[in-house]
C-alpha positions in Angstrom: -23.2 -20.1 6.3 -24.3 -23.8 7.0 -21.8 -26.3 5.5 -24.2 -27.7 3.3 -24.7 -24.5 1.7 -21.2 -23.7 1.3 -20.5 -27.2 -0.2 -23.2 -26.6 -2.7 -21.9 -23.1 -3.7 -18.5 -24.6 -4.2 -19.9 -27.2 -6.6 -21.9 -24.8 -8.4 -18.9 -22.7 -9.1 -17.0 -25.7 -10.3 -19.8 -27.3 -12.3 -18.6 -26.2 -15.8 -15.3 -28.2 -15.1 -16.6 -31.2 -13.7 -19.3 -31.9 -16.4 -17.1 -31.3 -19.3 -16.2 -34.7 -20.9 -12.8 -36.2 -20.6 -10.4 -35.6 -23.6 -7.0 -36.7 -24.3 -4.2 -35.0 -25.3 -4.7 -36.0 -29.1 -8.2 -34.8 -28.8 -7.8 -31.3 -27.4 -9.1 -28.5 -29.3 -6.8 -26.3 -31.3 -4.6 -23.9 -29.2 -2.4 -21.2 -30.3 0.2 -19.1 -28.3 1.4 -20.2 -25.0 -1.8 -20.0 -23.1 -5.1 -21.2 -24.1 -8.5 -19.5 -24.4 -10.4 -22.2 -23.1 -10.3 -24.5 -20.1 -11.5 -27.5 -22.4 -7.6 -28.0 -23.5 -6.8 -29.1 -20.0 -5.6 -32.7 -19.6 -8.2 -35.0 -17.7 -5.8 -35.3 -14.7 -5.7 -31.7 -14.3 -9.7 -31.3 -15.1 -10.2 -33.9 -12.5 -8.1 -32.1 -10.0 -9.6 -28.4 -10.6 -13.1 -30.0 -10.3 -12.6 -30.7 -6.5 -14.2 -28.2 -4.3 -11.0 -27.6 -2.5 -7.5 -27.2 -3.7 -5.3 -28.7 -1.3 -2.4 -26.5 -1.8 -4.4 -23.2 -1.2 -5.0 -22.1 2.2 -7.3 -19.6 4.1 -5.0 -17.2 6.2 -5.9 -15.6 9.2 -3.5 -12.5 10.1 -4.0 -11.2 13.6 -2.6 -8.0 15.4 -3.0 -6.6 18.7 -2.6 -2.8 19.3 -2.1 -0.9 22.6 -3.0 2.5 23.1 -1.9 4.1 26.1 -3.6 7.3 27.7 -4.0 9.1 31.0 -6.7 8.5 33.3 -8.0 10.1 36.5 -5.0 11.2 38.7 -2.7 11.1 35.9 -2.9 7.3 35.9 -1.9 5.6 32.9 -4.7 3.6 31.2 -3.7 0.8 28.7 -6.4 0.0 26.0 -6.1 -2.9 23.8 -7.6 -3.6 20.2 -7.4 -6.8 18.1 -7.5 -6.6 14.3 -8.3 -9.7 12.3 -8.3 -10.3 8.4 -8.6 -13.2 6.3 -6.8 -13.8 3.0 -5.5 -16.4 0.6 -2.2 -18.1 0.3 -0.6 -21.0 -1.6 2.4 -23.3 -0.9 4.7 -23.2 -3.6 7.7 -25.3 -2.5 10.2 -26.8 0.1 13.2 -25.4 1.1 15.7 -26.4 4.0 13.2 -28.2 5.5 10.3 -25.5 5.5 7.5 -25.2 3.5 7.0 -22.0 1.7 3.5 -19.9 1.3 3.1 -16.9 -0.9 0.3 -14.4 -0.2 0.0 -10.4 -0.7 1.9 -8.2 1.6 -1.4 -6.4 2.5 -2.9 -9.5 3.7 -0.4 -10.1 6.6 1.1 -6.7 7.4 -0.2 -4.0 9.7 1.4 -0.9 10.7 3.5 -0.5 13.6 1.8 2.6 14.8 -1.6 3.8 13.6 -2.6 7.3 12.3 -0.5 9.6 10.0 -1.8 7.7 6.9 -1.8 4.2 8.6 -5.6 4.1 9.7 -7.0 0.8 10.6 -10.7 0.6 10.9 -11.6 -0.2 14.5 -8.2 0.9 15.9 -7.8 4.1 17.4 -5.1 6.5 15.9 -1.9 6.5 18.0 -1.9 2.7 19.2 1.2 0.6 18.7 1.3 -3.0 17.6 2.3 -5.1 20.2 1.9 -8.7 18.7 1.0 -10.1 15.2 0.8 -13.5 14.0 -0.5 -15.4 10.5 -2.1 -18.8 10.9 -3.6 -21.3 8.7 -7.5 -21.7 9.4 -10.2 -23.7 7.4 -12.3 -20.5 7.3 -13.4 -17.3 8.9 -15.4 -18.9 11.3 -12.8 -21.5 12.7 -11.8 -20.3 16.1 -8.1 -20.1 17.1 -6.6 -23.4 18.2 -3.2 -24.6 19.5 -3.0 -27.1 16.5 -3.4 -24.6 14.0 -0.2 -23.9 11.9 1.4 -20.8 12.5 3.6 -19.1 9.6 6.6 -16.7 10.1 7.4 -14.1 7.7 10.7 -14.8 5.4 10.2 -11.8 2.8 7.6 -8.9 2.9 7.8 -6.1 0.2 5.3 -3.2 -0.1 6.1 -2.4 -3.5 5.4 -5.8 -5.2 2.6 -6.6 -2.6 4.2 -9.7 -1.9 4.9 -11.9 1.3 6.7 -15.3 1.5 5.9 -17.3 4.8 7.1 -20.3 6.2 6.6 -23.2 8.4 8.1 -26.5 9.3 4.8 -28.3 9.4 4.5 -30.4 6.1 2.3 -28.8 3.6 1.0 -29.7 0.1 2.6 -27.7 -2.3 1.4 -26.7 -5.8 1.2 -29.6 -8.2 1.8 -27.1 -11.2 5.0 -25.2 -12.5 5.3 -21.5 -12.2 4.6 -20.0 -15.9 5.6 -16.9 -17.7 3.3 -14.0 -17.4 5.0 -12.0 -20.4 3.4 -14.7 -22.8 -0.3 -14.1 -21.8 -2.5 -12.4 -24.2 -5.8 -10.7 -24.3 -8.4 -13.4 -24.2 -6.7 -16.2 -22.5 -8.6 -17.9 -20.0 -7.7 -18.1 -16.2 -8.7 -19.9 -13.2 -8.7 -17.9 -9.7 -8.4 -20.5 -6.5 -9.0 -18.7 -3.2 -11.0 -18.1 -0.1 -13.7 -15.2 -0.9 -14.4 -13.5 2.3 -12.7 -16.3 4.2 -16.1 -18.1 4.2 -15.2 -21.0 1.6 -12.7 -22.5 -0.9 -14.0 -21.5 -4.5 -12.8 -21.5 -7.9 -13.7 -18.5 -10.3 -12.9 -18.3 -14.0 -12.5 -15.5 -16.4 -10.4 -13.8 -19.1 -7.4 -11.7 -19.2 -8.6 -8.2 -20.7 -5.7 -6.0 -19.9 -2.2 -6.2 -20.0 0.9 -4.2 -18.8 -1.0 -1.8 -16.1 1.4 -0.4 -13.9 0.1 -0.1 -10.3 1.5 2.7 -8.0 -1.4 2.9 -5.8 -0.8 2.7 -1.7 3.0 2.5 -2.1 2.9 -0.5 -4.7 5.2 -0.4 -7.6 4.8 -3.4 -10.0 3.0 -4.6 -13.2 -0.3 -6.1 -13.2 -2.7 -7.6 -15.9 -6.6 -7.4 -15.5 -9.0 -10.4 -15.4 -13.0 -10.2 -15.5 -13.2 -13.1 -12.9 -15.6 -12.1 -10.3 -13.6 -11.9 -7.2 -14.1 -10.6 -3.7 -12.4 -9.7 -0.3 -10.6 -12.6 1.1 -9.3 -13.7 -2.4 -6.0 -11.7 -2.2 -3.4 -13.6 -2.4 -5.0 -16.4 -4.7 -3.0 -18.1 -7.4 -4.1 -17.1 -11.0 -3.8 -20.1 -13.4 -3.4 -20.3 -17.2 -3.6 -23.5 -19.1 -0.4 -24.2 -21.1 -1.4 -25.1 -24.8 1.8 -27.3 -25.2 1.0 -29.5 -21.9 -2.5 -29.1 -21.1 -1.3 -28.5 -17.5 -2.3 -25.3 -15.4 0.7 -22.8 -14.6 0.8 -20.0 -12.1 1.0 -16.7 -14.0 0.1 -14.2 -11.2 -1.1 -13.6 -7.7 -4.5 -11.8 -7.3 -4.2 -8.6 -5.2 -7.0 -6.0 -5.8 -10.1 -5.0 -7.7 -11.2 -1.7 -9.1 -13.4 0.5 -6.9 -17.0 0.6 -7.6 -16.5 -2.2 -10.6 -17.4 -5.7 -11.2 -15.3 -8.1 -13.2 -12.2 -5.7 -13.0 -9.5 -7.2 -10.9 -5.9 -7.0 -11.0 -3.2 -9.6 -10.7 0.2 -9.2 -10.1 2.4 -10.5 -13.1 4.4 -13.4 -11.9 7.7 -12.8 -13.7 8.6 -9.8 -11.6 7.8 -12.0 -8.7 10.2 -14.7 -9.6 13.4 -13.4 -7.9 11.6 -13.1 -4.6 9.8 -16.6 -4.8 12.8 -18.4 -6.1 15.6 -17.0 -4.3 13.9 -15.1 -1.3 15.6 -11.7 -2.5 14.2 -8.8 -3.8 14.8 -7.6 -7.4 17.0 -4.7 -8.1 15.2 -1.5 -8.7 16.3 1.3 -10.9 16.8 4.6 -9.1 13.8 6.0 -11.2 11.5 3.5 -9.3 12.8 4.6 -5.6 11.0 7.3 -3.8 12.3 10.6 -4.6 14.1 12.4 -1.8 13.5 16.2 -0.9 16.7 18.8 -1.0 16.2 21.7 1.2 19.0 23.3 -0.8 16.9 23.5 -4.0 14.0 25.0 -2.1 16.1 27.8 -0.6 17.6 28.5 -4.3 14.1 28.6 -5.7 13.2 31.2 -3.0 15.8 33.6 -4.4 13.8 34.0 -7.4 10.6 34.9 -5.6 8.0 33.7 -3.2 6.7 30.0 -3.5 3.0 29.1 -2.4 2.5 25.2 -1.4 0.2 23.3 0.7 1.1 22.3 4.5 -1.2 20.6 6.8 -4.2 21.2 4.8 -3.3 25.0 4.6 -1.9 27.2 2.0 1.7 28.5 3.0 3.5 31.3 1.5 7.5 31.1 1.6 9.4 34.1 1.1 13.1 35.2 1.7 13.5 38.4 3.8 17.2 39.0 4.3 18.8 36.2 6.0 15.5 34.6 7.2 12.7 32.7 5.5 9.1 33.5 6.4 6.5 30.8 6.1 3.2 32.5 6.1 0.3 30.4 6.8 -2.8 31.6 5.1 -6.1 32.0 6.3 -8.5 28.8 5.9 -10.6 31.0 3.6 -7.7 31.3 1.1 -8.1 32.1 -1.9 -11.0 34.0 -1.1 -9.2 35.4 1.7 -5.3 36.4 1.7 -4.9 37.0 5.5 -2.1 35.6 7.3 -3.2 33.6 10.4 0.4 32.7 11.7 4.0 33.6 10.7 6.8 31.2 11.2 10.4 32.6 10.9 13.5 30.4 10.2 16.6 32.6 11.0 18.8 29.3 10.9 19.1 29.3 14.7 19.7 25.9 16.4 16.2 24.4 17.0 15.4 21.1 19.1 12.1 19.2 19.7 9.1 20.2 17.9 10.7 23.2 16.5 13.2 21.0 14.7 10.4 18.9 13.5 8.5 22.1 12.3 11.4 23.2 10.3 12.2 20.0 8.9 8.7 19.3 7.8 8.2 22.8 6.2 11.3 22.6 3.9 10.8 19.0 3.0 7.4 19.7 1.9 8.3 22.9 -0.1 11.2 20.9 -1.7 8.8 18.1 -2.7 6.1 20.5 -4.0 9.1 22.5 -6.2 10.2 19.1 -7.4 7.0 17.9 -8.8 6.5 21.0 -10.3 9.6 20.9 -12.1 8.9 17.3 -13.2 5.5 18.1 -14.4 6.6 20.8 -16.8 9.8 19.1 -17.8 11.2 16.1 -20.0 11.8 14.2 -16.6 7.9 14.3 -15.9 7.2 13.2 -19.6 9.5 10.0 -19.1 8.5 9.0 -15.7 4.8 9.7 -14.5 5.4 7.2 -11.7 7.9 9.4 -10.2 5.6 12.3 -10.1 2.8 10.1 -8.4 5.5 9.0 -5.8 6.1 12.6 -5.3 2.3 13.2 -4.9 2.0 10.2 -2.6 4.7 11.3 -0.2 3.3 15.2 -0.2 -0.1 13.4 0.9 1.4 11.3 3.4 2.9 14.2 5.5 -0.5 15.9 5.9 -1.4 14.5 9.5 2.0 15.1 10.9 2.0 18.6 9.4 -1.6 19.2 10.8 -0.1 18.3 14.5 2.6 20.6 14.0 0.7 23.8 13.2 -1.9 22.9 16.3 1.1 22.7 18.4 2.0 26.4 17.1 -1.3 27.5 17.7 -1.4 26.2 21.4 2.3 27.6 22.2 3.7 24.4 22.8 7.2 24.3 24.2 9.8 25.6 21.7 7.0 27.0 19.6 5.6 29.8 21.7 4.9 33.1 20.0 7.7 36.0 19.9 7.2 39.0 22.0 7.1 42.6 20.3 10.8 43.4 21.0 12.2 39.9 19.5 10.7 41.0 15.9 13.0 42.2 13.7 11.5 45.4 11.6 14.4 45.2 9.2 13.5 41.8 8.1 9.9 42.5 7.5 8.8 43.1 3.8 6.0 45.2 2.8 3.5 42.6 2.4 4.4 41.1 5.7 4.0 44.5 7.5 0.5 44.9 6.0 -0.6 41.4 7.1 0.1 42.2 10.5 -1.1 45.6 10.8 -3.8 45.6 13.4 -4.6 41.9 12.9 -2.8 40.4 15.7 -0.7 37.6 13.5 0.9 35.1 15.7 4.7 35.0 14.8 7.0 32.2 15.9 10.8 32.2 15.6 12.2 28.7 15.1 15.2 28.1 17.4 16.8 29.4 20.5 15.9 33.1 21.2 
């Protein structure tokens, strides 16, 4: 976009502020509560500052990661393929500490997975690639090429649950001219102002209102409280400071950090409420989290006890698996892809408790963990624990979903007869351990059977 067009668009967005007549504190409209429902209560100095096309304390951030994927070429020669991933977002400098200037933004703006795949996909980057370099720098916009004189930021604190990152540089930055406010005092109808770089293209200011409060956000591994605004925001605005005007002083205050929008919707954007970020921003440490907020663990002992009461059906690698005890062994029957139309067993994995290594150990751990997680989810769903903590249930469900890619690979390794996972011979099978249903499953059907561990 030409510079003139960018400047014009920024001016249009800011016109409501620039054309409003100056008013002294005594002439401000009535204002109740902590924050105002209109920008007209803003004091002249702040109004003039917010009329400018650029907020000199808000920055366009460019996060770059380089990935390496290794494969085999002709003659077994290693082939190294490199892919560069770039994204843009917004950050704001909020304080100076020990000779460094601190910049706040979203974790998802600056963080890249160490390895792609297994639920950590990146558009344009092949699965199985490893991150070999990453950096975050300040640029004027997405079109500006990288240059040695640009300021490079280093991470001080990065937290996925809060979707917050604090970055630092020893290069002097202009910091926010306003105080950090109190998001708990926001009310429906309060006016907000958002400063950011939509699409990384240009600095912009968007106004809107608070339309929702107390929204718990547990998507994508997040765990924090949001409020909802109807300001029209876009990609690249992630990490933008969200301001509300104090009724007492007429000065804007930071009350949150914009981080996401509802899919297939306009004017439904969610802001991380500032109060829960204060410990991280002020002290550079994460807040204490209760045990209920942590990701629940899986206890295979609970799963073994549940199997004593009868077979359990659960998902594994995109397939349905029936687990049941047979003597001292546990059989995991992988059902046909057509289940529930067909109840045929395609693959049978037997755990006799033998010592296992490599992929056999991985398969055993994955089966028991998945079974334990599914049982825990069902117990929470039907009991008082589930009614008290829907967030806990969602975390269990997210963990179940995250394991699916690895589970698919393990099942593929079994079918391929990988080392440690080869099918058993007729003589290795234990007829005494077979149940009636299992015998019927195998009769004349050529079901592949694998015993986990040394044989």
